[in-house]
Backbone as a printed PyTorch tensor [residue, N CA C, xyz], in Angstrom:
tensor([[[  -3.4490,  -45.1930, -104.9950],
         [  -4.0130,  -46.4890, -104.6680],
         [  -2.8500,  -47.4630, -104.5220]],

        [[  -2.7800,  -48.1390, -103.4220],
         [  -1.6420,  -49.0300, -103.1920],
         [  -1.5250,  -50.1430, -104.2290]],

        [[  -2.6300,  -50.7390, -104.6110],
         [  -2.5690,  -51.8120, -105.6000],
         [  -3.9570,  -52.0830, -106.1650]],

        [[  -4.0050,  -52.8900, -107.1790],
         [  -5.2700,  -53.1870, -107.8580],
         [  -6.2580,  -53.8920, -106.9350]],

        [[  -5.7790,  -54.7720, -106.0520],
         [  -6.6680,  -55.4970, -105.1300],
         [  -7.3910,  -54.5200, -104.2030]],

        [[  -6.6850,  -53.5190, -103.7070],
         [  -7.3120,  -52.5130, -102.8370],
         [  -8.3690,  -51.7300, -103.6160]],

        [[  -8.0390,  -51.3430, -104.8370],
         [  -8.9950,  -50.6220, -105.6750],
         [ -10.2470,  -51.4660, -105.9150]],

        [[ -10.0600,  -52.7390, -106.2370],
         [ -11.1970,  -53.6270, -106.4830],
         [ -12.0860,  -53.7520, -105.2450]],

        [[ -11.4790,  -53.8500, -104.0710],
         [ -12.2710,  -53.9280, -102.8340],
         [ -13.0600,  -52.6450, -102.6020]],

        [[ -12.4120,  -51.5130, -102.8080],
         [ -13.0840,  -50.2340, -102.5780],
         [ -14.2300,  -49.9980, -103.5560]],

        [[ -14.0680,  -50.4220, -104.8110],
         [ -15.1450,  -50.2100, -105.7850],
         [ -16.3710,  -51.0470, -105.4740]],

        [[ -16.2140,  -52.0890, -104.6880],
         [ -17.3750,  -52.8770, -104.2650],
         [ -18.1810,  -52.1370, -103.2070]],

        [[ -17.5400,  -51.2240, -102.4910],
         [ -18.1920,  -50.4740, -101.4210],
         [ -18.8640,  -49.2120, -101.9600]],

        [[ -18.1550,  -48.4840, -102.8290],
         [ -18.6510,  -47.1870, -103.3050],
         [ -17.9320,  -46.8060, -104.5910]],

        [[ -18.5020,  -45.8510, -105.3460],
         [ -17.7830,  -45.3490, -106.5170],
         [ -16.3990,  -44.8650, -106.0830]],

        [[ -15.3810,  -45.2250, -106.8330],
         [ -14.0030,  -44.9510, -106.4220],
         [ -13.2240,  -44.3020, -107.5550]],

        [[ -12.5490,  -43.1970, -107.2390],
         [ -11.6660,  -42.5310, -108.1930],
         [ -10.2560,  -42.7220, -107.6500]],

        [[  -9.4130,  -43.4500, -108.3630],
         [  -8.0520,  -43.6590, -107.8610],
         [  -7.2290,  -42.3770, -107.9260]],

        [[  -6.1430,  -42.3370, -107.1910],
         [  -5.2110,  -41.2210, -107.2790],
         [  -4.7010,  -41.1620, -108.7050]],

        [[  -4.7540,  -39.9740, -109.3010],
         [  -4.4390,  -39.8440, -110.7140],
         [  -2.9550,  -39.6290, -110.9790]],

        [[  -2.2800,  -38.9190, -110.1080],
         [  -0.8540,  -38.6590, -110.3040],
         [  -0.0430,  -39.8250, -109.7490]],

        [[   0.9650,  -40.2250, -110.4650],
         [   1.7380,  -41.3910, -110.0380],
         [   2.7980,  -41.0500, -108.9990]],

        [[   3.1370,  -39.7800, -108.8530],
         [   4.1990,  -39.4010, -107.9190],
         [   3.6700,  -38.8040, -106.6130]],

        [[   2.4220,  -39.1020, -106.2790],
         [   1.8310,  -38.5380, -105.0690],
         [   0.8940,  -39.5440, -104.4170]],

        [[   0.5530,  -39.2920, -103.1730],
         [  -0.3810,  -40.1560, -102.4500],
         [  -1.8050,  -39.6500, -102.6190]],

        [[  -1.9560,  -38.3460, -102.7150],
         [  -3.2820,  -37.7610, -102.9140],
         [  -3.2120,  -36.7170, -104.0260]],

        [[  -4.3290,  -36.4990, -104.6720],
         [  -4.4250,  -35.4690, -105.6940],
         [  -4.9860,  -34.2050, -105.0600]],

        [[  -4.7410,  -33.0770, -105.6850],
         [  -5.3040,  -31.8240, -105.1810],
         [  -6.8250,  -31.8580, -105.3300]],

        [[  -7.4970,  -31.0670, -104.5290],
         [  -8.9600,  -31.0470, -104.6260],
         [  -9.3830,  -30.5170, -105.9880]],

        [[  -8.5500,  -29.6640, -106.5900],
         [  -8.8800,  -29.1370, -107.9120],
         [  -8.8550,  -30.2570, -108.9620]],

        [[  -7.8470,  -31.1250, -108.9000],
         [  -7.7790,  -32.2410, -109.8470],
         [  -8.9450,  -33.2020, -109.6560]],

        [[  -9.2800,  -33.4710, -108.4080],
         [ -10.4020,  -34.3670, -108.1120],
         [ -11.7110,  -33.7580, -108.6190]],

        [[ -11.8960,  -32.4620, -108.3980],
         [ -13.1230,  -31.7820, -108.8340],
         [ -13.2500,  -31.8250, -110.3560]],

        [[ -12.1710,  -31.5570, -111.0650],
         [ -12.1980,  -31.5810, -112.5300],
         [ -12.5220,  -32.9780, -113.0490]],

        [[ -11.9030,  -33.9920, -112.4610],
         [ -12.1600,  -35.3700, -112.8770],
         [ -13.5950,  -35.7650, -112.5800]],

        [[ -14.0990,  -35.4190, -111.4110],
         [ -15.4860,  -35.7300, -111.0640],
         [ -16.4390,  -35.0260, -112.0320]],

        [[ -16.1330,  -33.7940, -112.3960],
         [ -16.9550,  -33.0730, -113.3650],
         [ -17.0160,  -33.7950, -114.6980]],

        [[ -15.8680,  -34.3200, -115.1550],
         [ -15.8560,  -35.0840, -116.4100],
         [ -16.6730,  -36.3620, -116.2850]],

        [[ -16.5250,  -37.0540, -115.1730],
         [ -17.2400,  -38.3190, -114.9660],
         [ -18.7520,  -38.0990, -114.9870]],

        [[ -19.2150,  -37.0350, -114.3420],
         [ -20.6490,  -36.8010, -114.2140],
         [ -21.2160,  -35.8570, -115.2630]],

        [[ -20.4050,  -35.5240, -116.2810],
         [ -20.9030,  -34.6800, -117.3600],
         [ -21.1370,  -33.2460, -116.9430]],

        [[ -20.4000,  -32.7610, -115.9540],
         [ -20.5700,  -31.3840, -115.4720],
         [ -19.2080,  -30.6890, -115.4230]],

        [[ -18.4410,  -30.8510, -116.4780],
         [ -17.0790,  -30.3190, -116.5120],
         [ -17.0340,  -28.8080, -116.3620]],

        [[ -17.9200,  -28.0870, -117.0310],
         [ -17.9180,  -26.6200, -116.9210],
         [ -18.2020,  -26.1710, -115.4920]],

        [[ -19.1140,  -26.8320, -114.8190],
         [ -19.4350,  -26.4610, -113.4390],
         [ -18.2870,  -26.7850, -112.4870]],

        [[ -17.5040,  -27.8060, -112.8260],
         [ -16.4090,  -28.2280, -111.9530],
         [ -15.1690,  -27.3390, -112.1000]],

        [[ -15.0880,  -26.5860, -113.1650],
         [ -13.8830,  -25.7500, -113.3930],
         [ -13.9130,  -24.4580, -112.6520]]])
């Protein structure tokens, strides 16, 4: 996420998960899936 203002704008449009790793522009689909599983209470299904 470029900055907090961009994140705030995006969260007004839709649920938003920021990039989790600080040294990359995008996270792997595996990292996103695991995080989404934790958020929605379906961690075992996401692994």
